[in-house]
C-alpha positions in Angstrom: 195.9 109.4 158.6 193.1 110.0 161.0 189.8 108.1 160.7 188.5 109.5 164.0 190.1 112.8 164.5 188.8 113.4 168.0 189.7 110.0 169.3 193.2 110.4 167.9 193.9 113.8 169.4 192.5 112.6 172.8 194.7 109.6 172.6 197.8 111.7 171.8 197.2 114.1 174.6 196.9 111.2 177.1 200.0 109.5 175.6 197.8 106.6 174.4 199.1 105.8 170.9 197.4 102.3 170.8 194.2 103.9 169.5 195.8 104.8 166.2 194.6 102.4 163.4 197.3 101.4 160.9 196.0 101.0 157.3 197.3 98.5 154.8 198.6 99.5 151.4 196.3 97.6 149.1 195.7 97.4 145.3 192.9 99.9 145.7 195.3 102.2 147.6 197.7 101.9 144.7 195.0 102.8 142.2 193.8 105.8 144.3 197.4 107.0 144.6 198.0 106.6 140.9 194.8 108.7 140.1 195.9 111.4 142.6 199.4 111.5 141.1 198.0 111.9 137.6 195.7 114.7 138.6 198.5 116.5 140.5 200.9 116.1 137.5 198.3 117.4 135.0 197.8 120.5 137.2 201.6 121.0 137.6 201.4 120.6 141.4 204.6 119.0 142.7 203.9 116.8 145.7 206.1 114.2 147.4 205.3 110.7 146.1 205.1 109.3 149.7 202.4 111.9 150.5 200.5 110.7 147.5 200.7 107.1 148.7 199.5 108.2 152.2 196.5 110.1 150.6 195.7 107.2 148.3 195.7 104.8 151.2 193.5 107.1 153.2 191.0 107.3 150.3 191.0 103.5 149.7 190.1 102.9 153.4 187.3 105.5 153.4 189.2 108.0 155.6 187.9 111.5 155.2 190.5 113.6 157.1 194.2 113.8 157.3 195.8 115.7 160.2 199.3 116.9 159.2 202.0 119.6 159.3 203.0 118.7 155.7 201.9 121.5 153.3 202.0 119.1 150.4 198.7 117.8 151.6 197.1 121.2 150.9 197.4 120.5 147.1 196.2 116.9 147.6 193.1 118.2 149.4 192.3 120.6 146.6 192.0 117.7 144.0 190.5 115.0 146.2 187.7 114.3 148.6 190.1 114.4 151.6 189.7 117.1 154.2 193.2 118.3 155.3 193.6 119.6 158.8 196.8 121.4 159.4 198.4 121.8 162.8 201.4 123.7 164.1 201.7 126.1 161.1 199.8 129.1 159.9 197.6 128.5 156.9 195.7 131.0 154.7 
């Protein structure tokens, strides 16, 4: 989960991983995750439950962008306010 996308990528390029903020899984994160899971299920979109927990945690903490290679997040991005930035794979 990236709160500050540019800071993260700059840190990774320089090998400086101490700039990555870890986010707690809270009650609000569980509620966000549950709501995402219900929406995905209602639409028949299969998504890994751990990805739903990651997205719910991001939403609960006000994160607006997730940088990932995991294509499950494309579906999550379609039903949430999260911006999903894919890297390392071709997207349509």
